[in-house]
C-alpha positions as CSV (number, residue, x, y, z in Angstrom):
1,M,-4.2,-62.9,45.4
2,A,-7.3,-61.1,44.3
3,D,-7.0,-59.2,47.6
4,F,-3.6,-58.1,46.8
5,K,-4.6,-56.8,43.3
6,K,-7.5,-54.7,45.0
7,K,-5.1,-53.2,47.5
8,R,-2.7,-52.5,44.6
9,L,-5.4,-50.9,42.5
10,I,-6.7,-48.7,45.4
11,L,-3.2,-47.6,46.2
12,I,-2.6,-46.6,42.6
13,L,-5.8,-44.7,42.5
14,I,-4.8,-42.8,45.7
15,V,-1.6,-41.9,44.3
16,V,-3.0,-40.6,41.0
17,G,-5.7,-38.8,42.9
18,V,-3.0,-37.0,45.1
19,V,-0.9,-36.0,42.2
20,I,-3.8,-34.7,40.3
21,G,-5.0,-32.7,43.4
22,V,-1.4,-31.2,43.8
23,I,-1.5,-30.3,40.1
24,V,-4.9,-28.5,40.2
25,V,-4.1,-26.7,43.7
26,G,-0.6,-25.5,42.1
27,F,-2.4,-24.3,38.9
28,F,-5.0,-22.2,40.8
29,S,-2.6,-20.8,43.3
30,F,-0.1,-19.8,40.6
31,F,-2.7,-17.7,38.8
32,N,-4.3,-16.4,42.1
33,R,-1.4,-15.0,43.9
34,D,-0.7,-11.4,44.5
35,K,2.5,-10.7,42.7
36,H,3.4,-7.8,45.2
37,I,3.7,-9.9,48.3
38,L,6.9,-11.3,49.3
39,D,5.8,-14.4,51.2
40,G,8.0,-17.4,50.1
41,P,10.8,-18.7,47.9
42,G,10.7,-17.6,44.4
43,M,8.5,-14.5,44.9
44,V,9.6,-11.3,43.4
45,Y,10.5,-8.6,45.8
46,D,8.6,-5.3,44.8
47,P,10.8,-2.3,45.7
48,T,7.8,0.2,45.5
49,Y,7.1,-1.1,49.0
50,D,10.1,0.6,50.2
51,I,8.6,4.2,49.2
52,T,8.7,6.3,52.5
53,G,7.8,9.6,51.0
54,C,7.2,11.7,48.0
55,S,7.5,15.5,47.2
56,Y,6.1,17.7,44.5
57,Y,7.5,21.1,43.7
58,S,6.5,23.5,41.2
59,G,7.6,27.2,41.0
60,G,10.6,29.5,40.7
61,G,11.2,31.5,37.5
62,M,10.9,35.3,37.4
63,E,7.9,35.5,39.6
64,N,9.3,33.4,42.3
65,S,6.1,31.9,43.5
66,Y,5.9,28.2,44.2
67,I,3.8,25.4,45.8
68,S,5.3,22.4,47.5
69,Y,3.9,19.1,48.9
70,E,5.8,16.7,51.0
71,M,4.4,13.5,52.0
72,T,6.1,11.3,54.6
73,V,5.3,8.0,56.2
74,D,6.6,7.5,59.9
75,D,7.6,4.4,61.6
76,D,4.0,4.0,62.9
77,Q,2.7,4.1,59.2
78,I,1.2,7.7,59.8
79,V,1.0,9.4,56.6
80,T,1.4,13.4,56.6
81,I,1.4,16.0,53.9
82,V,3.1,19.3,54.4
83,Y,1.7,21.9,51.9
84,T,3.8,25.2,51.4
85,S,3.1,27.9,49.0
86,K,4.2,31.5,48.2
87,K,2.6,33.9,45.8
88,A,4.7,36.3,43.9
89,D,3.2,39.3,45.7
90,E,3.5,37.8,49.2
91,V,6.5,38.2,51.5
92,S,5.9,35.2,53.6
93,E,4.9,31.7,52.7
94,T,1.7,29.7,53.8
95,E,2.2,26.3,55.5
96,K,-0.4,23.6,56.3
97,T,0.3,20.1,57.8
98,V,-2.4,17.3,57.6
99,T,-2.5,13.8,58.4
100,V,-3.9,11.7,55.6
101,P,-5.2,8.0,55.2
102,Y,-2.4,5.4,54.5
103,S,-4.1,4.9,51.1
104,A,-2.3,8.1,50.0
105,I,1.2,6.4,50.1
106,T,-0.6,3.3,48.5
107,Q,-1.8,5.6,45.6
108,I,1.7,6.8,45.0
109,R,3.1,3.3,44.9
110,D,0.6,2.2,42.4
111,I,1.3,5.2,40.2
112,C,5.0,4.3,40.3
113,R,4.3,0.7,39.4
114,E,1.9,1.4,36.5
115,C,4.3,4.3,35.0
116,G,7.6,2.2,35.7
117,T,9.1,4.9,37.8
118,L,11.9,2.7,39.4
119,G,13.6,2.5,35.9
120,W,13.7,6.1,35.5
121,K,17.1,6.8,37.3
122,E,18.8,8.1,34.1
123,L,16.0,9.7,31.8
124,P,17.2,11.9,28.9
125,T,16.4,15.6,29.1
126,T,15.0,17.9,26.8
127,E,17.2,20.3,24.8
128,L,15.0,23.2,25.2
129,L,15.6,25.0,28.5
130,I,14.3,28.3,29.6
131,D,16.4,30.1,32.2
132,D,13.6,32.1,34.0
133,A,10.8,29.6,33.5
134,P,9.2,27.9,36.5
135,T,10.1,24.2,37.0
136,T,8.3,21.1,38.5
137,S,10.0,18.2,40.1
138,I,8.7,15.0,41.9
139,T,11.0,13.2,44.3
140,I,10.3,9.6,45.3
141,R,12.1,8.6,48.5
142,F,12.8,5.0,49.3
143,R,14.5,3.8,52.7
144,D,18.0,4.1,51.3
145,D,17.7,6.0,48.0
146,F,15.6,8.6,46.0
147,I,14.6,9.4,42.4
148,T,14.1,12.9,41.3
149,I,12.0,13.5,38.0
150,R,11.9,16.9,36.5
151,D,9.7,18.5,33.9
152,S,12.8,18.8,31.8
153,H,13.0,14.9,31.7
154,I,11.7,13.1,28.6
155,L,9.5,10.6,30.3
156,P,8.5,7.1,28.6
157,E,5.1,6.8,27.0
158,K,3.6,5.1,30.2
159,G,4.7,8.0,32.3
160,K,3.2,10.8,30.2
161,D,0.7,11.8,32.9
162,F,2.9,11.0,35.8
163,F,3.1,14.6,37.0
164,T,-0.7,15.2,36.8
165,R,-1.5,11.9,38.6
166,I,1.0,12.6,41.4
167,Y,-0.2,16.2,41.9
168,D,-3.8,14.9,42.1
169,V,-3.0,12.6,44.8
170,F,-1.4,15.4,46.8
171,E,-4.4,17.8,46.0
172,T,-7.1,15.3,46.9
173,N,-5.6,14.0,50.1
174,S,-4.5,17.3,51.5
175,E,-8.0,18.5,51.1
176,Q,-9.6,15.5,52.7
177,G,-7.2,14.9,55.7
178,V,-8.2,12.8,58.6
179,E,-7.5,15.5,61.2
């Protein structure tokens, strides 16, 4: 009889130990997961991973000068930036293509996450529009869709420096290309 009580006590301690172990492991794994990785049931899909390109355009107006950056990611995960510019007094445009590190598209994705860009499909616009003024726009391309943000849009508070941050990514990476 005493042997049966010992075995029962050992079995209860093992079950309690396993339950406590599962709770502890679950607790730490819940707070230690990367919320941007889709790796199992219940994980949240992050649409910013579908970003396949981004473009920045600033120009137009009476002077008809502009600069344009176009970043694309191909199927082999190679990121290129095409820089195009034209000054008001020039007839032809200047174009430069450079391959950049993959971290360039990661920087764009991080900015989009931080600013909440995915929710900007129907932004209000300012009522003050000047017909001959230059304009600035950024287009974020996904696999099956795109979002265009113009300087005439009223951005949420989190996105006040969105244009500057995207421009800085293009400027920095096009100067430090890997080729």
